[in-house]
C-alpha positions, 0 to 999 in steps of 0.5 A: 456517469458523466465526468467530462472535464474532471481534472486528475493527476497521474502519480506513482511511487516506485512504479505503483501508479495512481489516479489522484482526484482532489476532493478537498473542496468539493465532491467530484465523484459521488460515493455511489459511483466511486467503485465503478469510476475506479474500475473504469479509469484503472483499465490499462489500454482503455482509459488512464490506467492505474493500480488504483484511485486516490481521493483527497478529501476533508478529514472526519477526525483529528487528521489534517486531511483524509486519504481514500484509496480504491483498488483497480477492482473497485474495492476500497483499501484501508491503507497503501504505503506507496499511495500515501507518499503520492497523496502527501506529495499532491497535497504538499506541492499544491498547497492543500496542506503546506506543512512538513509534518502531515497527519493523514487520516486513513481507514487504517488510522492516522499516519504521520508523514514527514516531508522533505522538500527542495525549493517548495517541491517535495522530494522524500517522505518518511511515513510512520506506518503505526503499530502492527498486529500479528493477532489472527483475528485482527488480520483477519484470518481464520486460524486456531492460532493466536499468531500465524508465523511461518505456519503451514498452509496448503495453497493450490495443493502445495505446502507453503509456510506463511506469516500474517500481519496487519499494518493497517491492511492485511499481508502474508509474507513467504520467505523463499531462497530466491524470488526469481522464478516464483509463479506469481500468477498462480500463487498470488491469487490463490493466496489472496483469495484463500478461504482462511482470509475472509477479507482477502490479503496482500501477498509477498515473496521475500528473498533475504540478501542479508539481515539488512537487505531483502528483495520482494515480489508482490501480488496486491489485493485487488490489483494483482502484480505491482512494481512495489508495495509500501505496506508490503515492504513494511510487513516483510521487514516486521515479520523478518524482525519478529522472526529474528531474520532481519535487523531493525533497519532494512533496505527493500529492493522491489521491481520499481525501486527501493524503500528503507524500513526502520522497525521500532518497538512501542507498547509491546508492539512493533511499528515501522517507519517507511522512507521513499519518494513519489513522482508526479507523471502528468496532470490531465482532464477526462474527456470520456463519459463512462 
């Protein structure tokens, strides 16, 4: 594909980095090329390098703007917490959507983002991550249980106790005494690709510091190790709250920084707000042909 001259932005949320392409006015990477394009530009050392590619597109439903994200392996994800903050900064600061409250369409539903700005530049984002589900069929997960909370699963010949939740995309949470020394390269892909998860899954190891503070280590579906995961932080706190291990306001320490998660109850379900920042690293233009 010849995409010389394609403008992009490199952004990150707590080190979780993305290539952002503005397609709010016109399609720049045709649909059949988006997977291959994402694989190529995400290759670290050979191209721009990133955990994924975000496309800013026109909304198909009731949102103000549409968020699409492709992982480094070319798969399209339903939602991404760090990615949606980068997306919101991009559309706000470039006057694509100049509002303090943005309704963002995602494959995981409409997400409402509250933007805090200084001198016209956005600095902080509070995202209503919506309602979660612990129903195994909606995660999806192959299990005879209705919910899978601290249940046993054999992973690479090891017995582990996992909890599963969907917050717009699927996650498992494993509480451990310490995240230091976790063999993420072994257990991350083993859980991600486990046969009980037909659409694969995001994996998080969580260390509880107190009922209001945790540390988290992530293996992201389609990307591998990442410095941070917003939906993962949300999932970890929701699981901890449901199991009475955590309060409803929790500070999450990730390798790339910190996020604040606030759990709320609605319609007999649990939802959460996620608060954090996002950064523009640089703007660029592709000069290579794939």
